[in-house]
N, C-alpha and C positions, 0 to 999 in steps of 0.2 A: 504494500500500500504506500510505503514511503517512495518507492520508485514511481508509482502512478502519480503521486502528488507532485514530485519534482518534474516529471515530463509534462504534466498538464500546465505547470507554472511557466514552461518555456513558451508555449504558443496558444494555450487555452483552446486547443482543438479537441473537442470531445469525440468527434466522429472517428478519428484515427488513434485515439488513446489506447484502446485495448490492443491493437496490433503493434503499437510502439512499445508497450510494456512487455508483450510477448517476445519481441525482437531483442529487447534489452536483456531479458532473462536468458535467452538463448546465447547471446554474445557473452554473457557473464558465466556461461557454463552451467546454468541451473536447469538440468535436464532430468536427472534421476529423482522424480517426484513421487511421493507416496500416493497410493491408489485410494480414492474415496469409495468406501463401501458402507452399507447399512450398519455393519458391526462397529467399524472404527468411528463412525459419526455418532452412533448411539452411546458409545463408551467414552466419548470426549477425546478420543485420540486424533480427531480432525476438528479442532475447535474453530470458532469464528475467526477469520483472518488468516487461516492456514492456506498455504499454496499447495494444491493437489492436482491430480489428473483423474479423469473419470471416463469409463468406457460404458456405453449403453446404446439403446435404440430410442429414436425419437418416437414417442407414443402419441403425443398431442401437442398442439401449438396454440398459443393464445393471441389475442390482438396486441398490436404495439402499445407500449406504455410510455408515458412521459416521465422524466426524472430530471433532477437538477444536478449537473456535473459539479457545480461549485455553489457555495452560498456564503453570505457575509456572516462572520462571527466576530462580534465586538468591533465592527468596522473593518475587519480584514477578510479578504476573499480566500476561502479555504476549499480545497478539492475534497469532494465527498463521493467520488465515483467508486463503484464496486463495494458499496456499503449498504446496509439495510436501514441504518438509523443516522440521524443528523446529530452532530455534537451539541452539547449544552450551549445555549445562547445563540443558536443559529437563527438567522432571519431569512427565510426562503421567499419572502414576498416579491423581491425584485430579481430573483434568479432567472438566468437564461435557461430554457428547457431544451433537452435533447430527447431522442427516443431510443428505446431498446425493445427487444422482442423476447417474450417468455416461451420456453419449451418445457414440456414434461418428458423426462427420459426415464426408462426402466432398464433393468438388466435384460440382455437379449433373450427372448423366449427360447426354450428348448436347449439351453446351453449344455454341451457335452462336458463331462467331468474333466477330460484332458484339456479342453479349451477354456476352462474357467481361469480368469486372470489370477496370477499369483499376487497375493495380498502383501504388499510391502507395508507392514504395520508401522506407523510412526511411533516414536516413544510416547509413553503415557504422560499425561499432563502432570506438572509438578504438584506435589501435595500442598494443600492449602495450610497456611500458618495461622489462619484466622479461626476463631472459635466457631464451633458448629452452630448454625442457626436453627431455631425452632421452626418446624414446618409451618407454613402459613395455612391458616384454616381456610376451608373452601367457602368463600362468601361471594356475594354478588356485588361487592364493592368494586368500583373501578380502580385499576392500578394507576400509578403515576404515569401520565401520558408522555410518550416520547414521540418526537417528530419523525415522520417517514421521509426517506430519501426519494420517494416517488413510487410510481407503480400502483398496482391495484392493492392497496393496503386496507386492513380492517382492524378495528380495535377489539382485542380479545380479553375479556375478563375470564375469571376462572369458570364462571357459569357459561359464558358464550363459547369458550374453547371446547366444552363438551358437546356443543351443538355444531362444531365445525364440520364442513363437508368432508365426507369420507373419500380418501384417495388411496390408490394402491401404493405400496412401497416404491420409492423412486427418488428422483432428484429434480427439483425445479431449477432450471437453468435460464439465466438471462444473458442474451447475446447482444453485444454492443457493436455498432458500426457497420453491420451488413445484415442481409436478410436471414442469415442462418441456415441450418440444414433443413431437409425436407422430411415429411412423414416417413416412418419405417427405415430411415437411414441408420446405419451403424456408425457411430462417431466416437472420437476421442476428444475430450475437452480438458484444457488446462485452465484453471481458474482459482478464485479466492472463495473460500467457504463463507457464506453469510451466516448471520445469527441474530438472536434476539427476536422479540415480537415487533414486527413492522407495524407501528400503530399510527393512527391519525386522530384518534379521539372521536371518531365518527361511530354512530350506532343508530340502529333503527328505532324510531319513536312512533307513537300513535299518530303524530301529526304528519309524518312523511307520506307522500303519495306513492302510487304503485311504481312510478318510474324510479324514485329514489330507492325503494325497497329492492327492485330488480337490479339496480346498479350495484348496491351493496352486496347482494347475493352473488353477482358476477365477480366482484372483487374478492369475496371470500373464497370462491372456488379456485381462484388463481393465486391466492396467498394464504395457504393454510398455515397453522402454527409451525414454527421451526422444530418443535418437539415431534411433529408428525412426519414432516418431509424435509430433507436436507435442501439447502439453497446453495446455488453455485453461481458466482458472477464470472462469466467466461472471459478470459483474456485471449484465448485462441481456440480454434477447433478445426478438426480435419475429418474427412470421410475415410473410413477404413475399408480396405479391400474385403469383398464378400468372403474370402477364404481366411480372414483373420481368425486366429493368430498364426496360421501357417504363412511364412514369408513367401512372397512371389518368387518364382524361379522358372527356368526353362525345362522342358521335358527332355530327358535323356533318352534318345531313341534306342541306344544300345541296351538299355535295361527295361524299356517300356513294355515290351512284349512279355517278359518274365513276370513283371509286376501285374500286368493285365491278367495273365493266366492264374496267378495266385488269388487275385481278387475275384475272378470268375468262379474259382473252386469254392471260395467262402460264400459267395452269393448262391451258388448251387446248393450248398448244404443248408442255407437259410430257407431255400425253396424246396426242401425235401427231394433233392436230386434232380430237379428240372433244369437241365443245362440250357435249354432254349429260353426259359424264363430268366436265367442268370444273365444271358446275353442282352436281353431287353432291359433288365434291371441296371446293368452297367451302362447301357445307352442313356437311360433316364438319369443316372448318376452324373454322367459327364456332359449332359445337354445343358446349354445356357443360351440366353438370348444374344444373338449376334447383332441384330438390328430390328427395328420395328417399321413395318411397311404396310400401308392400307389396313391398319387396325389389327395386323397379325404380328405376333412375336416370332421372328424368323430365327431358327436354331434351337428353340425350346422343344421339348418332347415330354408330354405327360403320358403316364403309363397306367392302364387299367388292368388289373389282374382278377380273374374269376377263379374261385375254388369253392368246394362244398363248405357248408356252414360250420361243421365241427372244426375246420382247420383255419378259419379266417383270422381269429385273434392270434393264434400261435404264429402263423406266417407273418402277420403284421408286426408282432413283437420281434421275430427273428430279423426281419428286414430293418426295423428301427435300430436294432442292436448293431448290425453290420454297417448301416449308414452312419450311425453315431460314432463308430470307430474311426471313420475317415472324414466325416464332415463335422464342422464345429457346432452345428445346431440342428436338432431334429425335433419336430413337433408332430405329435400323434393326436388325431381328433376322431370323433365319431359323428356321423351325420345326424344322429338323434340329439346330440348335445353341443354341436359346433355353434360358435357365435361369431358374428361379423362386427367390424367397427361401427358402432351405432351410438349416437348421442341421444339419450333418453329425453322425452319432453320435460321441460323445466330445468334441465341440467346444463351447466356451462362447461362441463368436462366430458371428454370422450371416454367412455368406459373401456377398460382393457378387454380384448376379446381373444379367443383361441386362434383366430385366423389372421391376427395382426403379427406378421413375421417379417424379418428383414431378408434381403437378398443373400443367396448362398446357403440358405437353410434348406432342409428337407421337410416336406409335408406329406405325411402318410395318413390317408383318410380311410377309415373302416365304414363300409356301408352297412348300417344296422337298423335302418328304418328312418322315420322322420319324426321330428318333434311335433307336439300339438300346434295347430295353426295359430300363428301370431305374427305380428310385424317382425319380431326378432327372428323367428324361424324362417320367414320368407327372405329376410336379409341374409341369413346364413346360407340358405340354398342358392341364392343369387351369387353370393361371393364365391362359393365353391365352384359353380359353373364358370365364372369368369377366371378363376385361378387355374382351372384345368382346361378351359377352352383355348381357342386360338389367341385371345387377347392377352392372357397372362397378366391380370391386373386385380387389384383389391379395391372394391368400392367402399368409400368412407361416407357414411350417412350422417351429416351434421344437422339434420332436421330441416333446415331451410335450404339445403343444397346437398348434392352428392358429388364427391371428388373421387375420380378413379385414378389410383396410384399404380404405375407400372411395377410389376413384381417379377423377379427372376429366381424361382425356387425349384428344387428337385421335387416333382409332384407324382405321387403314386396313390392310386385308389384300389382298394381290395374289398371284395365282397362276392356274394352269390349273384347279385345283379349289379347294374351300374348306378342304381339310385338316381337316375335321370341326370347324372353327371358325366358328360361326354369327355373322353380323353382322346389324345392324338392317336394313340395305339392301344388296342384292346387285345388281351391274350388270355385264353383259358389255360390254367396251369395243369400239368400232369405230375402229380405228387407220387413218387415211387418209394423213397426210403426216408423214414423219419428218423432223425438223429439229432443229438444235442450239439450245439456249436462249441467246439473246443476253444480255449483261450489262445491268444496270439501274443507273442512277445512285443514289448513296447517298441523295440527297435524296428521290428517288421512293420508295425502299425505306423510308425513315423515315416517310413519309406512310402507306404501306401498313401498317407496323407499328402505328401509332397507330390506324388504321382497324380492324384485326383485334382489337387489345386492347379497344377501345371497343365494337365490335359484339358481342364475346363476353359483355359485361356487360349487354346489353339484355335486359330481361324482357318477353316478348310475352304479352299477355292476349287472350282472346277475349270481346269484349263481346256484348251481346244481339243487336245487328244482325249482327255477324259470324257468330255461331252460327246465326242464322236463315238467312243466305245460304248458309252451308256446308251446312246440312241440305237446303235446296232443291236445291243442286247435286248432292248425294249421291243424293237420290231420283231426280232427272232422269237421272243417269248410270246408275243401275240399271235405270230404265225403258227406256232406249234401248239397253241391252246393253253400254255402254262400260265398265261396272263389273260383272263377273260376280257372281252371288249367292254363289258359293263363296268363303269367307274374306273376306266383305265387311267384317266388323268389323276384321280385321287390316289390310286395305287402307285403311280409313278412318283408322286410327291412323297409318299411315305418311303418308297424305295430310296430316293435321293437322300432323304433325311437320315435314314439308318446308315446309308453308305458313308455320309459325312461323319457320323459318330463312330463308325468302324475305323475310319482314317484318323480321327481325333484320338482314339484309344491307343493308336500306335505312334502318335506324335507326328503324323504326316500332314503337311499343309496342302497337299494335292490329293484328289481322289483318283485312285488307280483301279484297274480291272479287279485285282484281288479284293478290294474293298466292296465294290458293288456286286461282285459275284457272291461273296459271303452274305451280303445284305439280301440279295434276291433269294438265296436258300432259306434265310430266316423268315422272310416275308411269305414265302410259299408255305412253309410249315405253319406259320401263324394263320394263314388263310384256311388251311386244311382243318386246323383245330376249331376255328370259328364255325366252319361248316358242320363239323361233328357236334358242336354244342347246339347249333340251330336244329339239327335233326333230333337230338336228344330232347330238346325243349318241345318240339312238335309232337314227339311220341308221348311225352308225359302230359301234354295239354288235353283237357277233356274235349270230346267231339262237339262240334257246334250243334245247335238245335236242328231238328229235322226240317223245320221250315226254312232255315238258313241253307242247309244242304240242298234242298229242292231249288231254292232261288239261285244258288251257284250253278247247279247242273243245268238249269233252264236258261242260264245266261243273263238273268236279271241282276245278279250281284257279281262283282269282280273278285278275283282271288285276294286282292289287298283288303277289300271290305270284309271278306269272310275271315281274314287273318291267316290265310294259307300261303301268302307270298313268301318267297325265299328271302 
């Protein structure tokens, strides 16, 4: 804070103050900062004024706030940036205002144990030499008012604090000087811990009108007591790579194939020996959005797996375990309980939901039915369809508007049916041998993590030679009947997508004949399994009523209307 005060005194530029303080700290070699966690905040190891770093996901964002970078104290202009309270004797009446933006951040959902940040616990606070104070009795008397440095502040008495809006554990971050991060982004923030009750002496009275009451409720929602939520004044922030904490690196082609084979073997065990399912699971694991065009996320691949009801939960748990060994975050949900980002009527805070996840995570959805009809259930179903569909996005419903946030996650759906959630690729599993997953050494897992992180960054192009070879294969497949004319264009698109992922798995930036030949064999086997599943479903379905059978035979009803279409 002394550095901030000195830099502000140089030019009184509040807009660039945060970045200049961060640059000064870096030039002074202040880089190894303790990590702000719920534990060290609650135990006082990260007291107000401490310089810390924080890693989390942006869960919600508020409206811009006004604050006073400096105020007059006994006739002298004093910098009060990055603080929650004004010093005694401050006169903010003539202060020049600036703006900042509040964000609510939470720990990244579904964080794997190995990816959890190492907690560099700062030393405990020094023991107090003062006599122990008698606990204050819980009364409704107003505490001594302290002046707020700005923002949406609210006066909390002991009685009012008990009525404070409920918020999930997290950190209230205020960003200075720029627009800040976006929803769902994984960020690292360096900042100063705030503290104390940010009070203004305002309270709701019987004389206040509805507008004043709503304004104070809004302020309360975005400035809960410091005892409930940590506050952090950001000096600098940066977006983290989706593979964090795995450092970026290039894929070693010499070892890529051996690692790929080892990972396929583990995925096959997770899927009870289904090697074809393991191939598609690896494709889904390595798929990522290359670009967005005409509302479609190019490069992404959502995978739908069908299996019998007794095996659904076990297969989902196995897949979550293997994905969690190589991905930093894995979130598992069920269609009956999934929730979408939704701001409830009368609330000024976005409730945390199971489908709010950051890029680079895996989402495994078990189809187990639908929740009772409600706006929340409809929002969850819509969110799942958009996450698994071609758009690959998460809708945020703020009540007055809906914002669709692009999302790039590994998405797998598992169930007896598709639950009306369409995927890019559907595959009926063939479970042959059930076995428990053995443990893998940490050194092997570290190599697999580097492989997955590097492979997901590989951009595969189709050069002229590859395009010509693919076209010849496509024409030959149609001529021999291996590729039906019906939906040939859609089948070609899936063929190309899987071919690119086969190349990516080997670290190749160009798609070659071995890649699309292997992809065609996989797609042919997948098509055969889907046909077998369709025949089995028709055999198990009850026959249509006699009147419908007569209408079909007489030509009055089409095969599609009767439900007999392939």
